[in-house]
MARZA-465155 format. One line per field, with one value per atom (N, C-alpha, C): residue in one letter; chain; atom name; x, y, z. Coordinates in Angstrom, 2 decimals. Example, Ala and Ser with C-alpha at 12.3 -4.5 7.8 and 13.67 -1.06 7.14 Angstrom:
BEGIN
type a, a, a, s, s, s
mol A, A, A, A, A, A
atom N, CA, C, N, CA, C
px 13.19, 12.30, 13.20, 12.85, 13.67, 12.90
py -5.69, -4.50, -3.30, -2.25, -1.06, 0.03
pz 7.80, 7.80, 7.80, 7.08, 7.14, 7.87
end
This chain:
BEGIN
type x, x, x, x, x, x, x, x, x, x, x, x, x, x, x, x, x, x, x, x, x, x, x, x, x, x, x, x, x, x, x, x, x, x, x, x, x, x, x, x, x, x, x, x, x, x, x, x, x, x, x, x, x, x, x, x, x, x, x, x, x, x, x, x, x, x, x, x, x, x, x, x, x, x, x, x, x, x, x, x, x, x, x, x, x, x, x, x, x, x, x, x, x, x, x, x, x, x, x, x, x, x, x, x, x, x, x, x, x, x, x, x, x, x, x, x, x, x, x, x, x, x, x, x, x, x, x, x, x, x, x, x, x, x, x, x, x, x, x, x, x, x, x, x, x, x, x, x, x, x, x, x, x, x, x, x, x, x, x, x, x, x, x, x, x, x, x, x, x, x, x, x, x, x, x, x, x, x, x, x, x, x, x, x, x, x, x, x, x, x, x, x, x, x, x, x, x, x, x, x, x, x, x, x, x, x, x, x, x, x, x, x, x, x, x, x, x, x, x, x, x, x, x, x, x, x, x, x, x, x, x, x, x, x, x, x, x, x, x, x, x, x, x, x, x, x, x, x, x, x, x, x, x, x, x, x, x, x, x, x, x, x, x, x, x, x, x, x, x, x, x, x, x, x, x, x, x, x, x, x, x, x, x, x, x, x, x, x, x, x, x, x, x, x, x, x, x, x, x, x, x, x, x, x, x, x, x, x, x, x, x, x, x, x, x, x, x, x, x, x, x, x, x, x, x, x, x, x, x, x
mol A, A, A, A, A, A, A, A, A, A, A, A, A, A, A, A, A, A, A, A, A, A, A, A, A, A, A, A, A, A, A, A, A, A, A, A, A, A, A, A, A, A, A, A, A, A, A, A, A, A, A, A, A, A, A, A, A, A, A, A, A, A, A, A, A, A, A, A, A, A, A, A, A, A, A, A, A, A, A, A, A, A, A, A, A, A, A, A, A, A, A, A, A, A, A, A, A, A, A, A, A, A, A, A, A, A, A, A, A, A, A, A, A, A, A, A, A, A, A, A, A, A, A, A, A, A, A, A, A, A, A, A, A, A, A, A, A, A, A, A, A, A, A, A, A, A, A, A, A, A, A, A, A, A, A, A, A, A, A, A, A, A, A, A, A, A, A, A, A, A, A, A, A, A, A, A, A, A, A, A, A, A, A, A, A, A, A, A, A, A, A, A, A, A, A, A, A, A, A, A, A, A, A, A, A, A, A, A, A, A, A, A, A, A, A, A, A, A, A, A, A, A, A, A, A, A, A, A, A, A, A, A, A, A, A, A, A, A, A, A, A, A, A, A, A, A, A, A, A, A, A, A, A, A, A, A, A, A, A, A, A, A, A, A, A, A, A, A, A, A, A, A, A, A, A, A, A, A, A, A, A, A, A, A, A, A, A, A, A, A, A, A, A, A, A, A, A, A, A, A, A, A, A, A, A, A, A, A, A, A, A, A, A, A, A, A, A, A, A, A, A, A, A, A, A, A, A, A, A, A
atom N, CA, C, N, CA, C, N, CA, C, N, CA, C, N, CA, C, N, CA, C, N, CA, C, N, CA, C, N, CA, C, N, CA, C, N, CA, C, N, CA, C, N, CA, C, N, CA, C, N, CA, C, N, CA, C, N, CA, C, N, CA, C, N, CA, C, N, CA, C, N, CA, C, N, CA, C, N, CA, C, N, CA, C, N, CA, C, N, CA, C, N, CA, C, N, CA, C, N, CA, C, N, CA, C, N, CA, C, N, CA, C, N, CA, C, N, CA, C, N, CA, C, N, CA, C, N, CA, C, N, CA, C, N, CA, C, N, CA, C, N, CA, C, N, CA, C, N, CA, C, N, CA, C, N, CA, C, N, CA, C, N, CA, C, N, CA, C, N, CA, C, N, CA, C, N, CA, C, N, CA, C, N, CA, C, N, CA, C, N, CA, C, N, CA, C, N, CA, C, N, CA, C, N, CA, C, N, CA, C, N, CA, C, N, CA, C, N, CA, C, N, CA, C, N, CA, C, N, CA, C, N, CA, C, N, CA, C, N, CA, C, N, CA, C, N, CA, C, N, CA, C, N, CA, C, N, CA, C, N, CA, C, N, CA, C, N, CA, C, N, CA, C, N, CA, C, N, CA, C, N, CA, C, N, CA, C, N, CA, C, N, CA, C, N, CA, C, N, CA, C, N, CA, C, N, CA, C, N, CA, C, N, CA, C, N, CA, C, N, CA, C, N, CA, C, N, CA, C, N, CA, C, N, CA, C, N, CA, C, N, CA, C, N, CA, C, N, CA, C, N, CA, C, N, CA, C, N, CA, C, N, CA, C, N, CA, C, N, CA, C, N, CA, C, N, CA, C, N, CA, C, N, CA, C
px 13.19, 13.44, 14.76, 15.58, 16.84, 16.84, 17.70, 17.73, 19.11, 19.25, 20.50, 20.15, 20.82, 20.58, 21.67, 21.28, 22.26, 22.03, 23.09, 23.02, 23.44, 22.62, 22.98, 22.93, 23.93, 24.00, 23.10, 22.42, 21.55, 22.05, 21.50, 21.99, 21.82, 22.60, 22.62, 22.96, 23.82, 24.31, 23.19, 22.08, 21.00, 21.17, 21.17, 21.34, 19.99, 19.85, 18.65, 19.06, 18.31, 18.58, 17.56, 18.05, 17.18, 17.34, 16.24, 16.27, 15.87, 16.78, 16.52, 16.22, 15.05, 14.60, 14.75, 15.29, 15.44, 14.56, 13.80, 13.03, 13.94, 13.92, 14.77, 14.17, 15.00, 14.54, 15.65, 15.26, 16.20, 15.95, 17.01, 16.88, 17.03, 16.11, 16.13, 16.13, 17.04, 17.06, 16.02, 15.25, 14.27, 14.45, 14.02, 14.13, 13.16, 13.41, 12.51, 11.10, 11.04, 9.73, 8.98, 9.66, 9.02, 8.57, 9.38, 9.02, 7.78, 7.72, 6.55, 5.30, 5.43, 4.29, 3.83, 4.78, 4.45, 3.74, 4.26, 3.61, 2.19, 1.99, 0.65, -0.30, 0.17, -0.66, -0.99, 0.00, -0.21, -1.21, -1.07, -1.98, -3.40, -3.52, -4.84, -5.56, -4.79, -5.38, -5.30, -4.77, -4.62, -3.79, -2.64, -1.74, -0.37, 0.39, 1.80, 2.54, 3.72, 4.51, 4.82, 5.16, 5.49, 4.30, 3.12, 1.92, 1.56, 1.68, 1.39, 2.35, 3.62, 4.61, 4.32, 3.97, 3.62, 2.45, 1.43, 0.26, 0.62, 1.46, 1.87, 2.67, 3.52, 4.31, 3.40, 2.42, 1.47, 0.67, 0.24, -0.51, 0.34, 1.61, 2.50, 2.72, 2.85, 2.99, 1.77, 0.58, -0.65, -0.69, -0.32, -0.31, 0.62, 1.81, 2.77, 2.26, 1.63, 1.06, 0.04, -0.92, -1.96, -1.42, -0.39, 0.26, 0.84, 1.45, 2.02, 0.92, -0.18, -1.30, -1.83, -2.03, -2.54, -1.57, -0.30, 0.71, 0.67, 0.52, 0.45, -0.80, -1.94, -3.14, -2.99, -2.30, -2.05, -1.24, -0.21, 0.61, -0.21, -1.07, -1.91, -2.83, -3.38, -4.29, -3.56, -2.28, -1.50, -1.35, -1.38, -1.31, -2.75, -3.19, -4.60, -5.08, -4.24, -4.62, -4.77, -3.81, -3.86, -5.05, -5.34, -6.46, -7.79, -7.89, -9.10, -9.31, -8.23, -8.32, -8.79, -8.28, -8.68, -10.18, -10.65, -12.08, -12.94, -12.48, -13.23, -13.33, -12.24, -12.26, -13.19, -13.17, -14.10, -15.54, -15.84, -17.21, -17.62, -16.69, -17.01, -17.39, -16.68, -16.96, -18.22, -18.52, -19.71, -20.99, -21.02, -22.24, -22.61, -21.68, -21.98, -22.17, -22.18, -22.30, -23.64, -24.71, -26.02, -26.44, -25.66, -25.96, -27.38, -27.82, -29.12, -30.28, -30.06, -31.14, -31.63, -32.95, -33.48, -33.29, -33.52, -33.34, -32.29, -31.40, -30.36, -30.98, -31.19, -31.83, -30.99, -29.72, -28.85, -28.69, -29.27, -29.12, -30.10, -31.13, -32.13, -31.88, -32.14, -32.02, -33.15, -32.82, -33.85, -34.31
py -12.88, -14.28, -14.52, -15.37, -15.72, -17.22, -17.64, -19.06, -19.54, -20.82, -21.46, -22.51, -22.44, -23.39, -24.44, -25.68, -26.77, -27.68, -28.35, -29.21, -30.62, -31.57, -32.96, -33.72, -34.58, -35.32, -36.54, -36.77, -37.92, -38.80, -39.94, -40.85, -40.25, -40.72, -40.28, -38.80, -38.31, -36.93, -35.87, -36.22, -35.25, -34.72, -33.41, -32.79, -32.35, -32.50, -32.05, -30.87, -29.80, -28.61, -28.55, -28.22, -28.12, -26.72, -26.03, -24.69, -24.78, -24.38, -24.34, -22.88, -22.63, -21.27, -20.97, -19.79, -19.33, -18.10, -18.06, -16.87, -15.92, -14.67, -13.68, -13.33, -13.25, -12.85, -12.08, -11.30, -10.51, -10.79, -10.98, -11.21, -9.87, -9.61, -8.38, -8.76, -8.18, -8.45, -7.59, -8.22, -7.49, -7.89, -7.01, -7.30, -8.43, -9.07, -10.12, -9.57, -8.35, -7.72, -7.54, -7.04, -6.84, -8.18, -9.19, -10.51, -11.06, -10.89, -11.37, -10.62, -9.30, -8.50, -8.88, -9.09, -9.49, -10.84, -11.78, -13.10, -12.98, -12.11, -11.93, -11.33, -10.35, -9.73, -10.76, -11.51, -12.52, -13.57, -14.01, -15.03, -14.48, -13.25, -12.64, -12.49, -12.20, -12.01, -13.27, -14.34, -15.61, -15.44, -14.78, -14.52, -15.11, -15.28, -15.65, -14.42, -14.64, -13.51, -12.55, -13.09, -12.25, -11.40, -12.01, -11.28, -10.22, -10.55, -9.57, -8.39, -8.67, -7.60, -6.76, -7.40, -6.66, -5.71, -6.20, -5.37, -4.21, -4.47, -3.41, -2.33, -2.76, -1.79, -0.97, -1.60, -0.88, 0.13, -0.27, 0.63, 1.83, 1.60, 2.69, 3.63, 3.07, 3.90, 4.80, 4.24, 5.03, 6.12, 5.78, 6.75, 7.91, 7.60, 8.65, 9.51, 8.87, 9.61, 10.63, 10.20, 11.11, 12.17, 11.84, 12.86, 13.97, 13.56, 14.54, 15.37, 14.73, 15.46, 16.50, 16.07, 16.99, 18.14, 17.85, 18.90, 19.91, 19.41, 20.32, 21.19, 20.63, 21.43, 22.45, 22.08, 23.03, 24.21, 23.92, 24.99, 25.87, 25.22, 25.96, 26.91, 26.44, 27.28, 28.47, 28.33, 29.44, 30.58, 30.27, 31.28, 31.68, 32.79, 33.20, 33.36, 33.93, 34.12, 32.78, 31.89, 30.58, 29.78, 29.89, 29.14, 29.68, 31.00, 31.58, 31.09, 30.97, 30.43, 28.98, 28.19, 26.79, 26.69, 27.50, 27.47, 27.94, 28.93, 29.41, 28.31, 27.59, 26.50, 25.38, 25.08, 24.06, 24.47, 25.76, 26.26, 26.09, 26.32, 26.13, 24.68, 23.75, 22.34, 21.88, 22.48, 22.09, 22.28, 23.24, 23.51, 22.37, 21.50, 20.42, 19.06, 19.04, 17.77, 17.08, 17.85, 17.25, 17.34, 17.99, 18.13, 18.64, 19.60, 20.22, 19.51, 18.43, 17.73, 18.56, 18.65, 19.42, 18.68, 17.38, 16.56, 15.51, 15.35, 14.31, 12.98, 12.08, 10.80, 9.90, 10.19, 9.33, 9.81, 10.97, 11.48, 10.83, 10.18, 9.54, 8.03, 7.44, 5.99, 5.33, 4.29, 3.58, 2.38
pz -8.35, -8.36, -9.09, -8.58, -9.22, -9.47, -10.35, -10.65, -11.04, -11.06, -11.43, -12.47, -13.61, -14.68, -14.64, -14.49, -14.44, -15.65, -16.08, -17.25, -16.84, -17.23, -16.98, -18.31, -18.53, -19.79, -19.70, -20.77, -20.85, -21.99, -22.17, -23.21, -24.60, -25.50, -26.90, -27.03, -26.16, -26.19, -26.13, -25.52, -25.31, -23.89, -23.80, -22.50, -21.94, -20.68, -19.98, -19.12, -19.22, -18.41, -17.28, -16.13, -14.96, -14.39, -14.24, -13.67, -12.21, -11.37, -9.94, -9.60, -9.08, -8.81, -7.32, -7.05, -5.67, -5.50, -4.45, -4.14, -3.39, -3.81, -3.17, -1.81, -0.82, 0.50, 1.18, 2.15, 2.91, 4.38, 5.10, 6.53, 7.25, 8.16, 8.94, 10.40, 11.16, 12.59, 13.28, 14.14, 14.94, 16.40, 17.27, 18.70, 19.06, 20.19, 20.66, 20.88, 21.39, 21.62, 20.31, 19.27, 17.97, 17.39, 17.54, 17.01, 17.70, 19.02, 19.77, 19.35, 19.17, 18.76, 17.35, 16.46, 15.09, 15.09, 15.88, 15.98, 16.50, 17.50, 18.08, 17.04, 16.29, 15.25, 14.18, 13.75, 12.71, 13.18, 14.42, 14.95, 15.05, 15.52, 15.68, 14.34, 13.28, 11.95, 11.09, 11.67, 10.95, 9.68, 9.82, 8.70, 8.98, 7.91, 8.08, 8.61, 9.17, 9.65, 8.51, 7.35, 6.20, 5.77, 5.69, 5.26, 6.30, 7.58, 8.63, 8.54, 8.32, 8.19, 6.95, 5.84, 4.62, 4.88, 5.58, 5.88, 6.80, 7.79, 8.70, 7.96, 7.05, 6.28, 5.38, 4.74, 3.89, 4.71, 5.89, 6.76, 7.17, 7.45, 7.82, 6.64, 5.44, 4.24, 4.06, 4.23, 4.11, 5.18, 6.39, 7.48, 7.15, 6.67, 6.31, 5.16, 4.18, 3.05, 3.54, 4.39, 4.85, 5.80, 6.55, 7.38, 6.49, 5.37, 4.45, 3.79, 3.39, 2.80, 3.79, 5.03, 6.06, 6.30, 6.30, 6.49, 5.34, 4.13, 2.97, 3.03, 3.45, 3.59, 4.72, 5.80, 6.88, 6.36, 5.57, 4.99, 4.04, 3.24, 2.31, 3.07, 4.19, 4.98, 5.61, 5.86, 6.42, 5.42, 4.14, 3.08, 2.77, 3.35, 3.26, 1.82, 0.96, -0.44, -1.17, -0.97, -1.62, -1.10, 0.20, 0.77, 0.23, 0.06, -0.51, -1.94, -2.71, -4.08, -4.05, -3.11, -2.97, -2.68, -1.74, -1.38, -2.55, -3.29, -4.46, -5.53, -5.74, -6.72, -6.27, -5.00, -4.48, -4.71, -4.49, -4.69, -6.15, -7.07, -8.49, -8.77, -8.19, -8.42, -7.70, -6.55, -5.79, -6.59, -7.48, -8.24, -9.18, -9.50, -10.45, -9.77, -8.45, -7.76, -8.04, -8.10, -8.34, -9.80, -10.61, -12.05, -12.29, -11.48, -11.68, -11.03, -10.33, -9.66, -8.48, -8.31, -7.20, -5.88, -5.89, -4.70, -5.00, -4.09, -4.25, -3.89, -4.87, -4.57, -3.68, -3.55, -2.75, -1.32, -1.00, 0.35, 1.32, 0.80, 1.65, 1.68, 2.82, 2.94, 2.16, 1.41, 0.65, 1.43
end
């Protein structure tokens, strides 16, 4: 957020300051097709164009994150020794999932 401070003189030499606040924004050119699609998505979800775009960007960020995670696991699996260590560590942690309970009370529908 940016602002502009202006000063106006009032009677008896008392000054009044007025802060005019500007919201920062950036203009991005998009194709007509992209604009129509964004409008359709926003209308379908009952969102403003800005909120719809924000959600789409967040979804893309999540998609890219999980693609990277999957790629790293694929690489790990290619290294047979490293993958065996990963599986061994998982097995160590699996033993504490139930903390000694004979039956998992959460595995059955209540």
